[in-house]
C-alpha angles and dihedrals in degrees: 000000000000119000092244093050092045089050092051091046092053089049091053090051088048090059089053089048090051089058092046091048095048089062092056106034138040115274095250092051096046089047092050094048093048091048090055093046090049091052089048092051089049091047092050090049101043099041104028103023093219115193099182139027090249090064092061103097129200089246092054092049095042122030102009097049094039090054091047091048092050091051093050102039137053092212113098116221123175120234088245094056091045092051090051091050093050092042091055090058094047091047088053091051090051096049097043102034105015090241110149137165101194097193092050091049091053092048091052092051095059 
């Protein structure tokens, strides 16, 4: 799959995740989480041109994105919270679509 197509697909899945999350969390929290995930997906596409879930490394999801996010945003989010937000999205992808990056999931659980 090409990087633009993969990115578009992940954004479509994010819209579905937004609906799922809004049933479980307050509106402001689900909006905040989805905004961070959207920024992560754009980061992974724009800076790493990932074309499949297996290309998203622990380093991209943890340190690199967290540093990128801190440079761009005034909001301070700990690495632990960031990992939990991203993990929730990837757990959703696994449960709904069977998409799983085992190495990434182990890295987000630490």
